[in-house]
Structure formats: C-alpha cells, structure tokens
N, C-alpha and C positions, 0 to 999 in steps of 0.2 A: 502456702504460708512459708515464709523464710525462717529457717531455724538457725543458720550460721552464715556469717560473712567474714571472709578474710580479704583484706585489700592491701596490696603493696608490701607484702611481708618479706622481710629479709632476715636471714639468720646465718651467722658465721662463727666459726671456732678458729681463732688465729687466722691463718691464711686460707683455711678451708671454707668455701662457700657451700652451705647445705642447700639453701634456696634463695633466690634473688627476685625481688619484686613480684612475689607470687600472690595470686588471687584465687579465691574459691568460694562458691556458694553451695549450701545444702538446703534443700527445700523438703517439705513434708512428703513422706512416701518414698523418698529416694533410699536405695540401699547401695552405698558406695564402698568399693574396696580400693585401698591405696596400695600400690605395689611399687617396688623399686629394688635396686641392688642393695646388698648389705652395706651399711655405712653411708647411705645417701641421705638419711635424715627422716625416715618414716616415723619412728617413735618420737623424735623431736617435734615433728609437725603435729602429731596427736597431742603432745604435751602443751604445745602452743594453743591448740584448740581448747584443751582442758584448763587453760590459765595457769599452768605450772612452769611455763617457760616464757621469758620475755622476748620481744622482737626488736628489730632495728629498722631505721628508716623514718624520715620526718612524717610521711603521710601514711605510715603503717596503721592498720586498724583491725582489731579482732572484736567482733560483735556476736554475742550469743543471745538468742531470744529468751528473756527471763520469764516469759509467760508459760513456758513448757517445762516439763520435768526432764532433766538430762542426767546421764550417768556415764562415768569413764572407768573402764577396766584397764588397769596398767599391767605391764608384763610382770612386775614384781610388786604386788599390792602389799600395803602395810596395815597392821592392826594394833590395837592396844593389847599389851601383854597381860593385862588384868582380866581379859575375857577368855572364856572357853569357846570351843567351836560353835556351839549353839548360840551363845550370846553375840559372837562376832557376826554370824550369819543373819540374825534377826535384829541387829542393831539399827533401829529406825525410829523416826519421830511419828510415823504413821500410826494412828490409834489402833487400827485392826492388827497390824503387825506386832505392835507392843503387847496387845492382848494375847496373841498367839505365843509370843516369847514368854510371857508370864505363865501361860498354861503349860507350855512344854517344859519349862524349868520346874514347875510344880510336879509334872509327871515323872521327873527324874527322882523325886523324893515323895512317893505316894503316901508315906506314913504321916506326912503333915496334911491331914485331912482339911484343916481350915484353909490353908493356902490353896489347895486344889479346888475347894468349893468356891472361893473368891475368884479364882481364875476362870472357872466355868461360868460364873455369873457375868463376868466381863465379856466373855465370848458371846453369851446370849444377848447381852444388852447392846453390843456393837454389831450383832449379826455377822460375826467374823468366822463362822464355820466354813464358808467357801474359801476364805483366805487360809484357814488351817489345812484344808484339803490341798490347796495349791502349794503350801509349804511342804506338806507331806510328799507330794509328787516330785518337787524340785530337789529336796534332800535325797529322795530315793534315786532319782535319775543321775545325780552327781555323786552318788555313793558317799554321802556325808552322814555317818551314823554314830561316830564316836563323839557324842555330844559334849561330854565333860572333859575332853582332852584340852589342855591349855593351848592357846594360840602359839605360845613360844615353842611348843614341841611339835607343831605341824610342819610337814615338809613343804617345799616350795610349790609342789603340785597341789597339795591340799589347800594351801592358802589361795592359790589361783581359783580353785573350785568354790571355796567359801566366798571369795569376792564376786565371782560370777553369779552364784546363787543370790547373794545380797542385792545385786543389781536387778536381776530378773524379778525378784519379789517386790522391789520398789516400783515396778511397772512404769518405767520411764517412757516418754514418747520418742526421745532421741538418745541412742546408745552409741558411745564411742568405745571401740574394742581394739586392744592391741594383742594380736595373736590369741584369739579366744579358744582355739582348739588345742593349744599346747597343754599337756598334762591331762587330757581327756582320753578315755579309751574310745574305741571305734563306735560302740553303741551310744555313748554319750554325745559324740560328735554328730551322729545321725539325728539324735533327738534334738540337739541344739539347732541343727540345720532346719528341721521342721518348725521349731519354735520361732526362729527369726524370720521365717518366710511369711509370717502373718503380716497382713497389709497395714496394720495400725502402728507398726514399728518402723522408725527411720534409723538408718545405720550409717556410720562412718567407721570403717575398720581396716586394720592391717592384718592380712592372713596370707599364708603361702598354700593353703588348702585349696587345690584347684577345683575339686568337686563343690566346695563351698562357693567359690567364685562363679561356677557354672550354674548352680541351682538356687542361690540366694540373691546375688547381686543383679541390679539393673543398670549399673554404671561402674566403670573402672577408670581410675585416674592413675597415671604413671608419673612418678617423680624421677626425672632424668636430667642430669647436669644442671640441677637447680631450677628446672622449669617443670610445669605441670602439663601433661597431655591428657585430654579427656576422651573417653570412648563410651558411647552408649551401648547397653547390652551386657551380656554375660561374658564368661571367659572365652568361649569360642568366637564371639563377635570381636573381642579384644584382639585375639591372635590374628584374625583376618584383617582388621583395620590397621593394626600396628605394622603388619607386613607391607601393606600398601603405603603407609607413611614412610617407612624406611626405604622402600623402593623409590618413592618420590624424592626423599632427601638425598639418596645416592645419586640420582640423575642431576639434581640441583648442584650437588657438591662437585661432580665431574665437570659440569658447565662452568662453575665458579673457578675450579682449579685451572682449566684451560685459559680462562680470562685472566686469572692471576699471573700465569706464565707470560702471557703477552704484555701485561702491564709491568711485570718485573723487568722484562727486556727493555721496555720503554724507559722506566725509571733509571735503570743502570746506564742508559746513554747520557744521563745527566743533562737534560735540555737547558740550554743557555737562556732561552727567551722565557722569562718568568711572567708569563701572561696570566691573566685570571683563569683562562681555560686550562693552562698547564698546571697551575696550583690546584685546581679542582680535581685534575686527574691524579695528582699525587695524593690528595686527601682520600679520593675514592679508592686508590690502591691500598692504603693502609686500612681502610674500612673493610675492604674485601679480604685482605690478608687475615684480619682478626676473625672474620666470619668463617673462612675456610679452616683456620686454626682451631676453632671451637667445634667443628663438626664432630658428631659422635661416631666413633667407629665401634661396631659391635665386637666385643672381645669375649670369647668363650674360654672357660677353664678347660685346659687340655690335660688329659690323664692318659699317658701311654707307657706307664712304668712296667717293666718286665716282671711277669709272675713266675714263682717257683713251680717246678714240675711236681705234679701230684702222683703219688703211688696208687696201686690198685686198691689197697685198703685205706680208706679215708678216715672214717670215724664210725664206731659201732657202739650201740647201746644194747645190752643184753639183760632183759628182765629187771630194769632199773626202777627202784622205789625210793621215795623221799617224803618225809612228813615232818612237821614241826608241831609237837604236842598232838592235838587231835586234828590238825589241819593237814590233809593229805594232798601233796603236790603231784606226785606221780605214783602209779600203782602198777608195777610190772610192765613197764613200757620197753619195747624192743624196736630197734630200727638200724638199718645199715645205710649210711650215706654213700651216694655215688658221685663220681666227679661231675662238676658243672651243675650240681643241683641248685635251685633257687627256691628257698622255703620261707614262708612267712609264718610267724607265730602270733596267734590271736587269742583273745579271751578277755574277760572283764578285769578291771584293775583289782589287784590283790589276789588273783588266781594263781600266781606263781610264774609269770613269764620270765622275769629276770633270774629267778631261782633255777628254772629250766636251763637257761643259758649257762649259768654258773656250774651246773652239773656237766654240761657238754665240755666246758673248758677245764674241768677238774679243779676249779676254784672252790668247789663244794663237793664233798664226798657223798655218794648215795648211801642210804641205810642198808640197801641190799642190791645185788646185781652188779654189773661191770660196765665201765665206760672205757673202750679201747681206742686209743689214738693211733692213726697210721704213722708209719715211720717217717714219711716225708711231709706230713701235714703241719703247716705253720699257721697259727691263728693270728688274725688281726682283729682285735676286739675294741670296737667303738662304743664306749659306755654312755649311758644316759647322763651321768653326772659330769662327763667330760674330763679334761686334763686339769691337773692342779698347776696353774701357771705361776711363773715367777713374774709378777707384774712389772718389775723395773728392768726387765730384759727386753732388748730389741727383737723384732720378729726374726731377723736374719740369724741372731745368736741362738734363738730357740731351735731353729732347724739345723744349724751347723753343729749344735750339741748332739744331735742324733746321727748325722753323717755329713761329710763334706760333699760327697758325690753319691749318686745312686745309678744302678744299671738300667739301661733301656733295651729295647729290642735291637737285634742285629749288631750286638756288641758295642753299642754306643753308651755313653754315660752323660749324666747331667749334673751340673753343679747346684749347690743349694740355692744360689741366687737365681739361676735359670728356672729351677723347679718352682720357686716362689712366684716368679713371673707367670708361669703357666697356671698357677692357682690364683691369678688376678691380683697379686701383690706387686705393685710397681716397685722399681728400684728405690724411689723416694719413700714409699710406704714400708719397705723392708727395714728402714731405719727408725720407724715409729716404735714406741714402747708398747708392750702388750696391753698395758692398762688403758691405752688410748683407743684400742680396737672396739668395735661394736660387738654385740653378742653373736651375730651371724658371722662376722669376720673371725672371731675366736673359734667358732665351730669349724669354719673352713680350714683354719690353721691346724686344728686338732685332727681333722680328717686327713690332711696332708701328712701329719706325723705318724698316723696309722699306716697309710698306704706306702710310705717310703721305707718301711721296714720289710717290704717285699713279702707279704703273706700270700698263701694260696687258699685260705679259708677265712672269709670275712664274716664277722658277726657284728651286726649293727643294731644297737638298742636305741630307738628313737633318733635316727640320724638326720631327720628332716627339720627338727626344731630349729628355728631362727635362720634357716637357710633361705635365700631368695630364690625366686622361681628359675632364673637363669642358671644358678648353681645346681638346682635340683635337676633341671633338664640334662645338664652335662653329666652329673653324677649317675643319673639313670642310664645314659648311653654307656658310661664306663662299666656299670654293673652288668649290663646286658652282654658286654663283650669280655668281661673279666674271666680269665682262664682258670677258674677255680670254683669253689662252693661259696654260696652266700646264704646266710640266715639273717632274717631281720624281724625286729619288733617295731612296728610303726603305726601311728594313728592316722597317717596320711594315706587315705584309701586310693587315691590316684597313683601315688608312688608304688603302693603295694600291688595294685592291679597290673601296672606296667612291668614289674620285675618278676614276681613269683610265679612258679609253675604249680605249686600246691601249698597247702596250709597244714600246720599242726594246730588244731583247735583244742585249747585247754578248757574243759567244760566244768572243772571243779571236781572235788572228791577223787582226785587222782586220775581222772579220765582224760586221755589225749587222743583225739580222732585225727587220722590222716585224711584230709579232704582233697580230692583231686580236682583243683580248680582255683581261681583267684578269689579275692575277697568279695567282689560284687556278686559273683555266682553263689558263693556261700551264703551271703545275706539274703539273696533272693530265695534260695531254697529254704533257709530258716524261716522267712516270712510265710512262705507257702505252707510249711509244716504247721506253723502256728495257726494259720487260717483253717487248716484241716482239723486240728484239735478243737478249735472253737466251734466249728460246724458240727463236729461229732458230739460235743457237749450239748449243743443246742438241740440236736436230734434226740439224744438221750433224755434231756429235760422234757422235750415235747412228748416223747413216748411214755414217760413216767407220770405225766400229768393226767389227772382224772378227766376223762371225757364223758360228759353226760350224754348218753344216747337214748333215743326213743325207738326201741326195736320195732315197734309197730309201724314206724315211718320209713324203715329201711326194708326194701324189697329183697327177695331172694337173689335177684340178678345183681343188685347193688352189693350185697354181702359177698357174692362170688367175685365181683370186680375188686372189692377191698382186699380180699385174701390174695388175689393175683398181684396187686400193686405191692402189698407187703412182702411177698416173696421176691419180687423184682428189686425192691429197695435193699433187701437182705443180701442178694447176690452182688449188687452194685457196691455195697459197703465192703464186702469181702474183697472185691476187685480193687477198690480204692486202698484198702489196707495193704494189699500186695504191692501196689505201685509205690506207696509211701515207704515200705520196707526196702524197696529196690534202691532208694536214694542212699542207703547206708553202704552200698558197695563202694569200696575205696578206689576201684579201678574204673569208675564211670568216666567217660569222656564228656567234654562240654556238649557235643552233639547229642549224646544219649540223655544227658541231663535236660536239655531243651525238649527232647521228644517226650521224656517222662513228665515234664512239667505241663506240656500241652495235654497229654492224656489225663493227668490229674485234674486239670482245669475242666476238661470236657466232661469227665465222669462226675465231678462235683456239681456241675450245672444240671446234669441229668438227674442226679439224686434230688436236687432241690425241686425240679419240675415234678418228679414222682411224689415227693412229700406234699407239695401243694395240691396235687390231684387227690392224694389220700385224704387230706383235710377237707376238700370239697365234697368227697363222697361221704364223709362222716358228719358233714355239716347239717 
C-alpha cells in the first residue's frame, strides 16, 4: 500500500536550491532514513511531507494516504500553554486515551472520590486498561513523571519527549520523525529502537544515530545537491553502495573533464563554418561544461589546530561529594586524570551528568572534597545549550571576534577565513548572517569557536545533536588524534563506542562506577547481570513454592539422586555468584569480560539443565 507520494518537488530560499524536481514514494512496511549534510534541507523536506511547507513547480504534487493514521515529530514541537505535562501527553480524540487521561488526572487528586469513581467506570466501559498499561510504560520509559508541571515550564528536551510519547500512544501506522533520539538518554534510545523495529510501523525519519540506521532502517535516502539517492538496506549497506556510486561518479567526471578540455580547445578555435554539426558541438560543449561544473566533490571538515602541551598533573578529584537537598550526585568520588584519556559519562536523565561536569570545571563547588586543576590544563567546554548567538552578525564576524588567526602545527597559522573554510563554511557562506544558518550549521560554528581557543582538555556535553554524519566522522577522527583529554556526555552510542576508553557510570545515590570498556560492552554486561538476577529470582520462587510430593512413590534411589542434584545446583549457584562479582573489577580487559561472559552463559545453562532434572525427579 502506498502511504506517501512526492512528485516533481522543488524548494528554494532566495538563490539557494534545497531540492529540485524531487520525487519520493513511501510504501507500507518501509523504514526509511533521510540523511544529508547540515543545511541541505532535511527538516524542510519533512515539513513538506507533513504539510507545513509549500512547494514550487507547476507539476509538483504532495499526496498523503488519508485512510491511514500518520503523525509527525518536529525538532521543536509546540503545545498549548494551558496544559500541564500529563494533559499535553494524553491530548487525543481517541476514546480510550481520553478515558486514561481522565483517570490519571483524577489520580492526581484522589480526595475527589466521585471524579475517580467516574474515571474508573469509563476505563471499565471502554476496556481501556490495556491502554492505561501502555501509557504507564511509555511515560516510565521516557521519564515523564512530573505530571502537573505546566508545559510553559518544560525544557526543550522534555517537550520533545512529551511529543514523542503522544505520537507513540496514538499508534499511527506512518510516523515521520525529525531527530527522534535528541534529548533521550541512552536507555531511552535503546528502548525506542526496539519499539520502532516492530513490523507494523512505517517510518520516514531524519537521524544521525548510526546504530539506529543500522538496526531499524531498511532503506536510506541521501539528499545531495538537491537530488535524492536511494539505497536499500541499513547503514552498512549504505556505506558500501555510496562508496561504489562515488567511485563511478569519479570515473565519469574524469572522462567528462577530458572531453571538456578537448571541446574547449575546439570552441576556442572559433570555427568559421557554422554548420548544423558545428552548432550541435557548441551546444554539447555548454551542456558538458554545466555537467562537469555540477559534479559533487566530497569535502571533509579538516581540523588540525595545534593543541597546548599538558603537564603531569591534569585534573584530580579527592573525595568529592555533592548533593542538592536529598538528591545525592556524588558521594566521596576520587579520580586522577591522565594525559590523553577518553572518558564517557553515562547514566539516566536527571542523575547529574551535567552537574558532574560542572564540578570538574569548577563552575560548581563540591560540598566536600577537593577538585585540583593542573597548572597547564586549559578546558574547552562545549555545552548542551550551545552558544548565545548574536543573530544579526555574519559568520565571519563571529569568528573574528574570537581571533583573527590561530596557531597550527609546525609554526604555521591560519586566518579566520581559512579556518571557516576548513569547517565547511565557503567564502560565500561566511557572509551569511547567523540567523540564516541551520541548527547543525550553528552547532558546527559553535564547535569551531571552542576548538580555536586552543584547549588541551575538551569537555563535550551532547556534541552530536544536529550534526550531520559527515561532520560526525571528521569530529571522531579529530578526537581520536586530539593531543589532550576528552570527556563526553552523548546519547550517540556509535560516537561513544568509537571514542572512549572507559566510562564513568552514574548510578544514582552518589555512586559513580569506573567501567573499563565502551558503552556497548557496558550495556551487554548490564543486560547479562539483569538476566542473572531474573533467573535467580525464578529459582528462589520455584524453591519456595510448595511441592506436593507422594513419599510412597519416590524410591530410595530417587531420593538419593534428588539430594545429589540439589548439592550440584548449590555449588553451581555459588560459582555463578563468583563470576558475577568478578565483573565489578574496574581493571577488567575486554578479553577478560568476553571470557567471563562465556563462562557465565555456560554455567547458567548448566544450572537450568540441573533444575529441569530436579523437577523431573520430583514429578
């Protein structure tokens, strides 16, 4: 079934062509990701699909299947200021959702027994208890609990999560998502990934989350120089097929370039005989010139700014504690940073990751303990909120206000204009006002403003938001070569896995665990621990359950065998506990983690077999 058709769509802003004569179809079951460089028009194209932007062209057509339920998640959703969080989340015409909304609002004021009783009757009459359970899960997963907080007081991240929850609860068949993982913590992203993989959901989304692209999508479309290129498969398939396309284009460009040179020599001879054949050659020359001129040249953001030398003492935390009222952020945390460390900070939203960073940078004083900064340590702090821009300033003026020149390696220096070019801002774009930049372009400009101050200790709080994949690739290469320390908070699992050596895991109640590994290794271990706990609970429940036995039917030999199996299970449980505790060693290598994981899996399977044998003996 066809869900969406775009035909001959053109969109321009002044002289800038975002897309030209573009066509696209979305059919049932497709999970399509749209990727492009920042400023290419990704969000604009989604807004065209959502009916929020007009299009140009005589034959332009935007068709959406009206027989299906569709929903659109914008980057910056808007709500009625009259609503609180709960009302905004459950704002729907659906009778079951309306009943759940009425019930949950009544639960906020349980003293009004009549309102609560009427709400319960509606839930029963509409058989809406399954919907109530779904509301409960989604509100919990997206950490939406401050139900009575007015929408006007919600942060941008909270509004994005409210909008996402509202969309998922409406159970649309076709979902259009603009950067759905922004403002979600890592566990939320993983949950959303699993949710969207369901076969009955059709997707069209913009995301820079490469694990999302890899695990959810079955088609990727790239918007490049106003044209769409379509690739079947996930992110790995896209990389392979795009490389082949660029190689083919490169060969075609070289061929056309040589032909152009020959044709140029011929045109320059100004042939006197204006025959039909000669005129056709002149026309073909100009067509070819236009074709070669439009060929895309892959430009990468280059970052080779000289870093400041770092001393032996970098940054030290000695028994640091911090709390806000009864909420404990850190409780007696100590650590000495070494040069060239790459550390990721993870933990659920609200656990205190940004507070932790502010303690490191002395923007916040600890309640007890000391934070000692090395004499030569210079922070470069990329905050989640970004820079407060003067919107009526040109891009070049913003950078020149920081410095006219910056030092490079080997004694060289770079002008502000040259530096901006390396950050993919052309001479023409440097004259553009900041207000005209896309969100991703502003992020790139902000990143430049941090790096050009020549720090040797980078702190990056959600640096990947709104950056395109090309920029992310280059930023990753820079961070891996950066001659200093890097600390980052990021919901981008791919980015985190590629950069960090170890993690500070904030678990709440002041606990900070130093985990020796990347994020994927940490999540795998956490999942295995959870499985072990569930299995242990299951065994305890089984053992505590009354088993009606008929002694007369159990022989002496069977009783002997039962006792033997029980002793074996007890020993295996003790061994499993030892392996589980071994995971807490902060010095574990990835190889050791893999070995312990295999041992844990083997012993768990063996316990399960023994338990089944025990049950059969008691049957």
